[in-house]
Backbone as ProteinMPNN parsed JSONL, in Angstrom:
{"seq_chain_A": "MIRGARLEDLRVLREIERAAGAAFRHLGMEEIAEDDPPTVAELAAFQSDGRAWVAVDAADHPVAYLLVQAVDGGAHIEQVSVHPDHARQGLGKALLDAAADWARRHDLTGLTLTTFTHVPWNAPYYARIGFQAVPEEGLTGGLRAIREHEAALGLDRWPRVVMRRRLASGQGSFAGE", "coords_chain_A": {"N_chain_A": [[-32.636, 63.241, -44.339], [-34.094, 60.852, -42.186], [-33.742, 57.475, -41.422], [-34.238, 53.965, -40.7], [-31.37, 52.14, -39.647], [-29.414, 50.103, -41.827], [-28.035, 46.834, -42.479], [-25.874, 47.094, -44.245], [-25.008, 49.621, -43.632], [-23.531, 49.6, -41.294], [-20.672, 49.483, -41.069], [-20.016, 52.031, -41.934], [-21.099, 53.521, -39.873], [-19.26, 53.082, -37.857], [-17.107, 54.528, -38.897], [-18.188, 57.109, -38.818], [-18.366, 57.434, -36.058], [-15.647, 57.405, -35.312], [-14.744, 59.734, -36.649], [-16.367, 61.712, -35.45], [-15.53, 61.474, -32.827], [-12.961, 62.521, -32.897], [-13.007, 65.248, -32.367], [-12.874, 65.511, -29.626], [-10.232, 65.437, -28.989], [-9.23, 68.024, -29.148], [-10.056, 69.067, -26.798], [-8.479, 68.082, -24.877], [-9.102, 65.493, -24.32], [-8.0, 62.968, -25.125], [-8.194, 60.185, -24.766], [-10.882, 59.674, -25.158], [-11.153, 60.46, -27.799], [-9.615, 58.496, -28.998], [-10.979, 56.194, -28.45], [-12.338, 53.036, -29.256], [-14.873, 52.549, -31.695], [-18.237, 51.143, -31.472], [-18.414, 47.636, -32.204], [-19.123, 45.975, -35.349], [-20.791, 43.83, -34.836], [-21.918, 44.585, -32.361], [-23.292, 46.893, -33.157], [-25.032, 45.7, -34.97], [-26.788, 44.336, -33.305], [-28.433, 46.376, -32.326], [-29.416, 47.374, -34.763], [-30.784, 45.167, -35.952], [-32.876, 44.93, -34.276], [-34.369, 47.158, -34.684], [-33.571, 49.484, -33.398], [-31.811, 51.414, -34.172], [-30.935, 54.264, -35.953], [-30.271, 56.265, -38.852], [-29.08, 59.355, -40.155], [-29.157, 60.499, -43.394], [-27.367, 61.566, -46.349], [-27.992, 63.248, -49.523], [-27.392, 61.225, -51.28], [-28.155, 58.974, -49.983], [-26.318, 58.133, -48.11], [-25.12, 57.33, -44.939], [-24.611, 59.853, -42.464], [-24.806, 60.434, -39.864], [-25.74, 58.925, -36.734], [-27.865, 57.073, -34.423], [-28.325, 55.161, -31.476], [-30.529, 53.265, -29.446], [-31.921, 52.06, -26.352], [-34.273, 50.339, -24.265], [-34.676, 51.308, -20.963], [-35.599, 50.921, -17.738], [-38.297, 51.823, -18.129], [-37.96, 53.974, -19.801], [-36.555, 55.422, -22.814], [-33.326, 54.945, -23.491], [-30.657, 56.736, -24.74], [-28.121, 55.301, -26.241], [-26.015, 55.956, -27.919], [-25.251, 58.786, -29.873], [-24.118, 60.173, -32.771], [-22.632, 62.505, -34.956], [-21.207, 63.049, -38.071], [-18.455, 65.249, -38.361], [-18.386, 66.826, -40.713], [-20.995, 67.271, -41.213], [-22.118, 68.55, -39.123], [-24.052, 70.767, -37.011], [-26.437, 71.0, -38.41], [-28.82, 70.181, -37.516], [-29.129, 67.448, -37.401], [-28.562, 65.706, -35.253], [-30.611, 66.394, -33.445], [-32.834, 65.689, -35.014], [-32.47, 62.926, -35.13], [-32.76, 62.334, -32.402], [-35.439, 63.014, -32.146], [-36.553, 60.993, -33.703], [-35.949, 58.822, -32.076], [-37.536, 59.508, -29.9], [-40.075, 59.21, -31.039], [-40.032, 56.434, -31.448], [-39.896, 55.657, -28.768], [-42.412, 56.53, -27.82], [-44.099, 54.85, -29.333], [-43.494, 52.501, -28.081], [-44.532, 52.792, -25.609], [-42.932, 54.125, -23.73], [-41.599, 56.456, -21.364], [-39.967, 58.686, -21.799], [-36.857, 60.206, -22.862], [-33.528, 59.309, -22.027], [-30.074, 59.968, -21.35], [-26.496, 59.731, -21.026], [-23.807, 61.965, -20.499], [-21.017, 64.195, -21.154], [-20.411, 66.905, -18.986], [-19.102, 69.365, -19.489], [-18.522, 69.609, -22.171], [-19.147, 71.377, -25.033], [-20.891, 70.447, -27.123], [-22.214, 68.476, -25.875], [-23.642, 68.091, -22.804], [-24.457, 70.937, -22.537], [-25.635, 71.367, -25.078], [-27.694, 69.405, -25.111], [-29.253, 70.37, -23.019], [-30.231, 72.701, -24.174], [-32.07, 71.65, -25.948], [-34.1, 70.629, -24.44], [-33.478, 68.643, -22.521], [-32.928, 67.699, -19.111], [-30.783, 67.749, -16.262], [-30.438, 64.883, -14.216], [-30.607, 64.388, -10.839], [-28.389, 62.537, -8.676], [-29.845, 61.089, -6.724], [-32.193, 60.695, -8.079], [-31.822, 58.748, -9.954], [-32.705, 55.775, -11.666], [-32.511, 52.193, -11.135], [-31.46, 50.949, -13.45], [-30.289, 53.132, -14.821], [-28.397, 53.862, -12.942], [-26.771, 51.595, -13.039], [-25.767, 51.85, -15.635], [-24.222, 54.182, -15.329], [-22.355, 53.241, -13.464], [-21.044, 51.332, -15.012], [-19.916, 53.015, -16.956], [-18.171, 54.462, -15.308], [-16.427, 52.407, -14.585], [-15.211, 52.05, -17.007], [-13.638, 54.258, -17.097], [-14.668, 56.714, -17.807], [-15.451, 58.627, -16.009], [-13.387, 60.248, -15.496], [-13.701, 62.711, -16.476], [-16.172, 65.181, -15.811], [-19.487, 63.916, -15.71], [-22.983, 63.502, -16.537], [-26.335, 62.373, -16.019], [-29.035, 62.827, -18.135], [-32.426, 63.803, -18.854], [-35.291, 63.846, -20.949], [-38.587, 64.475, -20.991], [-41.38, 62.971, -22.645], [-43.771, 64.489, -24.786], [-46.221, 63.359, -24.75], [-47.688, 63.131, -22.448], [-47.529, 60.951, -20.848], [-46.968, 58.85, -17.948], [-44.693, 59.147, -15.09], [-41.123, 58.427, -14.863], [-39.885, 55.215, -13.843], [-39.093, 54.895, -10.448], [-39.462, 57.508, -9.683]], "CA_chain_A": [[-33.648, 62.24, -44.116], [-33.822, 59.875, -41.143], [-34.293, 56.15, -41.706], [-33.636, 52.891, -39.92], [-30.067, 51.676, -40.128], [-29.386, 48.831, -42.559], [-26.797, 46.086, -42.249], [-24.781, 47.637, -45.055], [-24.595, 50.909, -43.057], [-22.86, 49.479, -40.0], [-19.243, 49.86, -41.146], [-19.986, 53.49, -42.053], [-21.359, 54.07, -38.533], [-17.972, 53.064, -37.143], [-16.327, 55.659, -39.424], [-18.798, 58.323, -38.266], [-17.973, 57.502, -34.647], [-14.228, 57.807, -35.252], [-14.641, 61.139, -37.068], [-16.991, 62.555, -34.42], [-14.7, 61.404, -31.627], [-11.723, 63.289, -33.049], [-13.175, 66.589, -31.793], [-12.523, 65.479, -28.204], [-8.784, 65.635, -28.89], [-8.993, 69.456, -28.957], [-10.449, 69.402, -25.427], [-7.606, 67.355, -23.973], [-9.745, 64.217, -24.004], [-7.452, 62.062, -26.137], [-8.703, 58.828, -24.572], [-12.206, 59.605, -25.794], [-10.911, 60.536, -29.246], [-9.008, 57.239, -29.444], [-11.82, 55.068, -28.071], [-12.853, 52.257, -30.378], [-16.329, 52.597, -31.878], [-18.861, 49.828, -31.308], [-18.123, 46.675, -33.269], [-20.234, 45.73, -36.264], [-21.717, 42.927, -34.14], [-22.665, 45.386, -31.382], [-24.215, 47.737, -33.918], [-26.039, 44.83, -35.578], [-27.81, 44.017, -32.301], [-29.371, 47.506, -32.335], [-30.018, 47.463, -36.101], [-31.721, 44.072, -36.202], [-33.986, 45.141, -33.349], [-35.06, 48.405, -35.001], [-33.196, 50.487, -32.403], [-30.71, 52.197, -34.742], [-31.358, 55.141, -37.047], [-29.235, 57.059, -39.493], [-29.391, 60.519, -40.988], [-28.443, 60.252, -44.641], [-27.243, 62.682, -47.283], [-28.82, 63.126, -50.729], [-27.053, 59.957, -51.936], [-28.553, 57.92, -49.05], [-25.124, 57.706, -47.388], [-25.229, 57.771, -43.542], [-23.695, 60.894, -41.994], [-25.025, 60.51, -38.421], [-26.526, 57.777, -36.29], [-28.317, 57.018, -33.036], [-28.691, 53.856, -30.937], [-31.377, 53.424, -28.267], [-32.365, 50.848, -25.663], [-35.241, 50.581, -23.198], [-34.102, 51.196, -19.614], [-36.461, 51.348, -16.631], [-39.479, 52.54, -18.581], [-37.593, 55.074, -20.685], [-35.699, 55.123, -23.96], [-31.997, 55.459, -23.186], [-29.817, 56.955, -25.917], [-26.826, 54.654, -26.035], [-25.021, 56.728, -28.663], [-25.668, 59.619, -30.997], [-22.907, 60.754, -33.348], [-22.783, 63.189, -36.237], [-19.916, 63.302, -38.721], [-18.185, 66.693, -38.277], [-18.697, 67.508, -41.972], [-22.447, 67.482, -41.276], [-22.534, 69.1, -37.834], [-24.803, 72.036, -36.965], [-27.508, 70.975, -39.412], [-30.018, 69.652, -36.868], [-29.237, 66.003, -37.574], [-28.648, 65.083, -33.932], [-31.964, 66.617, -32.93], [-33.75, 64.87, -35.815], [-32.311, 61.547, -34.668], [-33.386, 62.261, -31.081], [-36.886, 63.019, -32.374], [-36.898, 59.638, -34.163], [-35.916, 57.973, -30.88], [-38.719, 59.857, -29.109], [-41.201, 58.552, -31.696], [-39.896, 55.011, -31.106], [-40.256, 55.52, -27.35], [-43.873, 56.653, -27.717], [-44.693, 53.622, -29.88], [-43.222, 51.412, -27.139], [-45.088, 53.207, -24.309], [-41.861, 54.567, -22.832], [-41.978, 57.75, -20.796], [-39.099, 59.788, -22.191], [-35.498, 59.889, -23.298], [-32.423, 59.577, -21.118], [-28.735, 59.784, -21.903], [-25.393, 60.172, -20.182], [-22.988, 62.831, -21.341], [-20.025, 65.032, -20.479], [-21.039, 68.166, -18.587], [-18.406, 70.571, -19.941], [-18.281, 69.576, -23.61], [-20.224, 72.222, -25.581], [-21.86, 69.72, -27.936], [-22.797, 67.443, -25.025], [-24.689, 68.548, -21.87], [-25.065, 72.235, -22.873], [-26.496, 71.183, -26.249], [-28.897, 68.669, -24.722], [-30.087, 71.27, -22.21], [-30.915, 73.622, -25.096], [-33.166, 70.983, -26.659], [-35.113, 70.141, -23.519], [-33.043, 67.662, -21.531], [-32.591, 68.235, -17.795], [-29.926, 66.884, -15.453], [-31.102, 64.058, -13.211], [-29.74, 64.262, -9.658], [-28.0, 61.173, -8.305], [-30.931, 60.417, -5.994], [-33.291, 60.456, -9.008], [-31.473, 57.708, -10.917], [-33.298, 54.448, -11.539], [-31.496, 51.148, -11.041], [-30.812, 50.767, -14.747], [-29.42, 54.282, -15.1], [-27.272, 53.758, -12.009], [-25.891, 50.555, -13.578], [-25.072, 52.435, -16.788], [-23.199, 55.093, -14.802], [-21.3, 52.424, -12.861], [-20.288, 50.765, -16.128], [-19.107, 54.103, -17.517], [-17.086, 54.745, -14.356], [-15.473, 51.307, -14.709], [-14.484, 52.283, -18.263], [-12.79, 55.434, -16.931], [-15.287, 57.931, -18.341], [-15.637, 59.612, -14.941], [-12.214, 61.126, -15.409], [-14.269, 64.012, -16.816], [-17.523, 65.23, -15.223], [-20.58, 63.381, -16.518], [-24.311, 63.685, -15.977], [-27.478, 61.723, -16.661], [-30.038, 63.825, -18.509], [-33.712, 63.246, -19.229], [-36.292, 64.686, -21.611], [-39.906, 63.829, -20.972], [-42.114, 63.01, -23.897], [-44.921, 65.401, -24.756], [-47.466, 62.599, -24.832], [-48.41, 63.191, -21.181], [-47.451, 59.666, -20.165], [-46.566, 58.918, -16.542], [-43.313, 59.447, -14.732], [-40.172, 57.341, -14.941], [-39.778, 54.339, -12.688], [-38.205, 55.427, -9.441], [-39.799, 58.887, -9.317]], "C_chain_A": [[-33.176, 61.28, -43.029], [-34.476, 58.566, -41.554], [-33.644, 55.139, -40.763], [-32.307, 52.484, -40.518], [-30.222, 50.317, -40.802], [-28.064, 48.13, -42.269], [-25.622, 46.691, -43.014], [-24.283, 48.999, -44.559], [-23.593, 50.767, -41.908], [-21.378, 49.844, -40.03], [-19.097, 51.382, -41.248], [-20.235, 54.133, -40.685], [-20.083, 54.085, -37.703], [-17.087, 54.229, -37.602], [-16.871, 56.988, -38.887], [-18.356, 58.506, -36.828], [-16.517, 57.958, -34.499], [-14.07, 59.295, -35.592], [-15.214, 62.065, -36.001], [-16.137, 62.585, -33.16], [-13.45, 62.254, -31.703], [-11.822, 64.677, -32.423], [-12.802, 66.634, -30.314], [-11.02, 65.712, -27.975], [-8.462, 67.105, -28.58], [-9.361, 69.92, -27.556], [-9.56, 68.709, -24.404], [-8.179, 66.015, -23.544], [-9.316, 63.167, -25.031], [-7.994, 60.642, -26.01], [-10.078, 58.653, -25.214], [-12.039, 59.618, -27.31], [-10.398, 59.208, -29.794], [-9.868, 56.018, -29.151], [-12.35, 54.351, -29.301], [-14.365, 52.413, -30.486], [-16.918, 51.219, -31.6], [-18.492, 48.922, -32.481], [-19.347, 46.547, -34.19], [-21.257, 44.818, -35.588], [-22.55, 43.683, -33.102], [-23.69, 46.274, -32.075], [-25.351, 46.906, -34.511], [-27.14, 44.459, -34.584], [-28.861, 45.125, -32.232], [-30.139, 47.546, -33.662], [-31.079, 46.399, -36.306], [-32.983, 44.198, -35.365], [-34.792, 46.404, -33.657], [-34.761, 49.518, -34.012], [-31.981, 51.308, -32.851], [-31.239, 52.978, -35.932], [-30.143, 55.866, -37.597], [-29.857, 58.29, -40.124], [-28.537, 60.33, -42.231], [-28.381, 61.518, -45.487], [-28.104, 62.398, -48.523], [-28.563, 61.826, -51.484], [-27.389, 58.751, -51.062], [-27.361, 57.32, -48.314], [-25.228, 58.21, -45.941], [-24.166, 58.803, -43.178], [-23.842, 61.117, -40.485], [-25.831, 59.279, -38.023], [-26.877, 57.884, -34.823], [-28.69, 55.583, -32.703], [-29.491, 54.071, -29.67], [-31.681, 52.057, -27.658], [-33.372, 51.239, -24.589], [-34.559, 50.332, -21.857], [-35.111, 51.758, -18.618], [-37.634, 52.226, -17.085], [-39.211, 53.731, -19.466], [-36.757, 54.569, -21.845], [-34.345, 55.765, -23.685], [-31.174, 55.553, -24.47], [-28.431, 56.396, -25.6], [-25.721, 55.453, -26.723], [-25.724, 57.571, -29.707], [-24.41, 60.326, -31.49], [-23.207, 61.333, -34.717], [-21.385, 63.404, -36.812], [-19.672, 64.807, -38.712], [-18.486, 67.467, -39.561], [-20.179, 67.849, -42.097], [-23.001, 68.028, -39.962], [-23.301, 70.406, -38.024], [-25.863, 72.151, -38.055], [-28.803, 70.415, -38.825], [-30.168, 68.145, -36.962], [-29.341, 65.271, -36.24], [-30.042, 65.211, -33.353], [-32.976, 65.783, -33.701], [-33.663, 63.397, -35.404], [-32.938, 61.359, -33.288], [-34.912, 62.261, -31.202], [-37.359, 61.652, -32.87], [-36.909, 58.671, -32.982], [-37.126, 58.252, -29.998], [-39.963, 59.214, -29.72], [-41.204, 57.06, -31.388], [-40.334, 54.777, -29.664], [-41.767, 55.593, -27.165], [-44.559, 55.378, -28.208], [-44.528, 52.444, -28.926], [-43.679, 51.764, -25.715], [-44.014, 53.526, -23.278], [-42.098, 56.032, -22.486], [-41.113, 58.926, -21.225], [-37.761, 59.282, -22.648], [-34.525, 60.169, -22.173], [-31.123, 59.384, -21.88], [-27.724, 60.154, -20.833], [-24.436, 60.936, -21.072], [-21.989, 63.603, -20.492], [-20.623, 66.405, -20.198], [-20.404, 69.386, -19.23], [-18.088, 70.595, -21.433], [-19.44, 70.311, -24.287], [-21.283, 71.475, -26.377], [-22.442, 68.525, -27.169], [-23.843, 68.076, -24.112], [-25.267, 69.923, -22.211], [-26.008, 72.153, -24.083], [-27.802, 70.497, -25.852], [-29.817, 69.528, -23.86], [-30.866, 72.231, -23.11], [-32.094, 72.966, -25.801], [-34.085, 70.221, -25.696], [-34.725, 69.057, -22.538], [-32.69, 68.374, -20.235], [-31.728, 67.234, -17.056], [-30.775, 66.135, -14.428], [-30.162, 63.958, -12.018], [-29.49, 62.798, -9.323], [-29.145, 60.42, -7.632], [-32.138, 60.118, -6.899], [-33.012, 59.361, -10.025], [-32.203, 56.408, -10.621], [-32.169, 53.423, -11.446], [-30.745, 50.942, -12.34], [-29.875, 51.897, -15.101], [-28.204, 54.276, -14.177], [-26.274, 52.712, -12.519], [-25.115, 51.067, -14.796], [-23.953, 53.342, -16.314], [-22.043, 54.309, -14.167], [-20.424, 51.79, -13.933], [-19.38, 51.821, -16.761], [-17.926, 54.44, -16.609], [-16.01, 53.663, -14.455], [-14.637, 51.442, -15.984], [-13.557, 53.497, -18.188], [-13.392, 56.727, -17.428], [-15.472, 59.01, -17.271], [-14.388, 60.452, -14.688], [-12.622, 62.569, -15.713], [-15.689, 64.039, -16.264], [-18.603, 64.785, -16.21], [-21.892, 63.574, -15.78], [-25.295, 62.8, -16.735], [-28.476, 62.832, -16.941], [-31.288, 63.117, -19.005], [-34.545, 64.297, -19.96], [-37.597, 63.904, -21.619], [-40.539, 63.929, -22.353], [-43.364, 63.853, -23.73], [-46.253, 64.675, -24.699], [-48.267, 62.623, -23.536], [-48.413, 61.873, -20.443], [-46.897, 59.882, -18.756], [-45.081, 59.181, -16.344], [-42.435, 58.202, -14.927], [-40.27, 56.474, -13.706], [-38.819, 54.983, -11.703], [-38.51, 56.854, -9.046], [-40.962, 58.902, -8.37]], "O_chain_A": [[-31.995, 60.939, -42.963], [-35.629, 58.549, -41.984], [-32.637, 55.426, -40.117], [-32.132, 52.48, -41.736], [-31.046, 49.496, -40.402], [-27.093, 48.766, -41.86], [-24.512, 46.786, -42.49], [-23.246, 49.479, -45.017], [-22.882, 51.719, -41.588], [-20.884, 50.462, -39.087], [-18.151, 51.951, -40.703], [-19.652, 55.171, -40.372], [-19.86, 55.014, -36.927], [-16.398, 54.843, -36.789], [-16.1, 57.883, -38.542], [-18.008, 59.614, -36.42], [-16.205, 58.799, -33.657], [-13.351, 60.023, -34.907], [-14.612, 63.09, -35.682], [-16.039, 63.62, -32.5], [-12.926, 62.669, -30.669], [-10.808, 65.226, -31.99], [-12.447, 67.696, -29.803], [-10.605, 66.132, -26.895], [-7.526, 67.391, -27.833], [-9.022, 71.036, -27.162], [-9.845, 68.738, -23.206], [-7.783, 65.466, -22.516], [-10.146, 62.563, -25.71], [-8.228, 59.97, -27.014], [-10.385, 57.589, -25.752], [-12.711, 58.869, -28.02], [-10.711, 58.838, -30.925], [-9.521, 54.912, -29.565], [-12.761, 54.987, -30.272], [-15.061, 52.41, -29.47], [-16.183, 50.236, -31.502], [-18.286, 49.387, -33.602], [-20.453, 46.961, -33.841], [-22.461, 45.013, -35.75], [-23.752, 43.447, -32.979], [-24.828, 46.387, -31.62], [-26.497, 47.353, -34.55], [-28.295, 44.287, -34.974], [-30.05, 44.84, -32.095], [-31.357, 47.728, -33.679], [-32.169, 46.702, -36.79], [-34.028, 43.643, -35.704], [-35.778, 46.694, -32.979], [-35.592, 50.401, -33.801], [-31.225, 51.825, -32.027], [-31.907, 52.426, -36.807], [-29.137, 56.054, -36.913], [-31.005, 58.271, -40.568], [-27.344, 60.039, -42.139], [-29.216, 62.415, -45.365], [-28.853, 61.421, -48.556], [-29.417, 61.371, -52.245], [-26.965, 57.634, -51.356], [-27.381, 56.149, -47.937], [-25.409, 59.41, -45.733], [-22.993, 58.662, -43.523], [-23.093, 61.896, -39.895], [-26.511, 58.668, -38.848], [-26.286, 58.663, -34.076], [-29.285, 54.875, -33.515], [-29.173, 54.967, -28.889], [-31.696, 51.039, -28.349], [-33.322, 52.351, -24.063], [-33.945, 49.287, -21.641], [-35.435, 52.945, -18.661], [-37.914, 53.257, -16.475], [-40.145, 54.435, -19.849], [-36.309, 53.422, -21.851], [-34.231, 56.99, -23.651], [-31.017, 54.569, -25.192], [-27.682, 56.954, -24.798], [-24.626, 55.609, -26.181], [-26.676, 57.124, -30.346], [-23.722, 60.995, -30.719], [-23.928, 60.745, -35.523], [-20.489, 63.884, -36.118], [-20.583, 65.575, -39.023], [-18.81, 68.653, -39.497], [-20.575, 68.617, -42.974], [-24.206, 67.976, -39.719], [-23.205, 71.057, -39.064], [-26.151, 73.238, -38.556], [-29.773, 70.199, -39.552], [-31.229, 67.611, -36.636], [-30.117, 64.325, -36.107], [-30.592, 64.243, -32.829], [-33.892, 65.223, -33.099], [-34.681, 62.708, -35.342], [-33.575, 60.338, -33.031], [-35.595, 61.579, -30.438], [-38.442, 61.2, -32.5], [-37.776, 57.801, -32.896], [-37.686, 57.327, -29.408], [-40.82, 58.721, -28.986], [-42.253, 56.484, -31.1], [-41.052, 53.821, -29.371], [-42.337, 54.792, -26.425], [-45.491, 54.885, -27.572], [-45.319, 51.501, -28.953], [-43.271, 51.125, -24.746], [-44.171, 53.23, -22.094], [-42.734, 56.758, -23.25], [-41.51, 60.073, -21.022], [-37.552, 58.078, -22.803], [-34.675, 61.151, -21.445], [-31.082, 58.723, -22.917], [-28.061, 60.813, -19.85], [-24.265, 60.61, -22.246], [-22.103, 63.656, -19.267], [-21.264, 66.999, -21.064], [-21.104, 70.362, -19.497], [-17.438, 71.529, -21.903], [-20.595, 69.912, -24.134], [-22.459, 71.831, -26.317], [-23.092, 67.664, -27.761], [-24.857, 68.563, -24.613], [-26.489, 70.071, -22.178], [-27.056, 72.798, -24.101], [-28.886, 70.956, -26.214], [-31.039, 69.42, -23.966], [-32.026, 72.539, -22.837], [-33.025, 73.657, -26.213], [-34.766, 69.278, -26.098], [-35.577, 68.59, -21.783], [-32.212, 69.509, -20.25], [-31.905, 66.024, -17.194], [-31.71, 66.69, -13.851], [-29.032, 63.492, -12.164], [-30.297, 61.93, -9.654], [-29.387, 59.252, -7.933], [-33.019, 59.354, -6.504], [-33.859, 59.067, -10.868], [-32.308, 55.991, -9.467], [-31.003, 53.758, -11.657], [-29.526, 50.778, -12.335], [-28.786, 51.662, -15.624], [-27.105, 54.644, -14.591], [-25.064, 52.922, -12.438], [-23.938, 50.749, -14.961], [-22.843, 53.279, -16.842], [-20.881, 54.685, -14.322], [-19.204, 51.719, -13.783], [-18.217, 51.55, -17.064], [-16.815, 54.674, -17.086], [-14.818, 53.967, -14.413], [-13.49, 50.996, -16.03], [-12.778, 53.74, -19.109], [-12.704, 57.747, -17.47], [-15.634, 60.185, -17.602], [-14.353, 61.269, -13.767], [-11.977, 63.518, -15.268], [-16.352, 63.003, -16.251], [-18.634, 65.206, -17.366], [-21.918, 63.782, -14.567], [-25.12, 62.516, -17.92], [-28.733, 63.677, -16.084], [-31.231, 61.994, -19.506], [-34.505, 65.481, -19.628], [-37.686, 62.815, -22.185], [-40.264, 64.853, -23.118], [-43.941, 63.915, -22.644], [-47.303, 65.31, -24.61], [-49.415, 62.18, -23.521], [-49.2, 61.68, -19.517], [-46.42, 60.967, -18.425], [-44.329, 59.405, -17.292], [-42.928, 57.092, -15.126], [-40.686, 56.937, -12.644], [-37.816, 55.566, -12.116], [-37.864, 57.377, -8.138], [-41.398, 59.972, -7.945]]}, "name": "protein", "num_of_chains": 1, "seq": "MIRGARLEDLRVLREIERAAGAAFRHLGMEEIAEDDPPTVAELAAFQSDGRAWVAVDAADHPVAYLLVQAVDGGAHIEQVSVHPDHARQGLGKALLDAAADWARRHDLTGLTLTTFTHVPWNAPYYARIGFQAVPEEGLTGGLRAIREHEAALGLDRWPRVVMRRRLASGQGSFAGE"}
């Protein structure tokens, strides 16, 4: 089940992030595996605004989460993480669908995200579920700023890409197209 994140969920989201990040260690991406998850205060900003969702188990315990923000007329996925014990169950896609519903309600044109190109559960996965790479010249100002911030954090040590999935609602194009 997918539901909005609650304040009492936020500490669990940090645990999910740590567990999900551990898989990067096996790819030689130790810095990503060791990266600190968002703080409770950072998560609370998304939660209080209705921009955070969780996938929960039968006991209503969060096992995956997604954060979204509006960027240049689209819904940008800030983070989506699934606890490894619950991977390959469609939870990430269900969370992305919840974000798409939120985007439609807010008259946004689609979903965007940034991700690693060579990590199997990153860009290749998103391509399988309808996301397409956005060329550098197609980036909006907000997406360019996100990429610059990521580069400043050192994430460009590994190849990254901006990806987009249009919404089926037939709404217009993204700003900058």
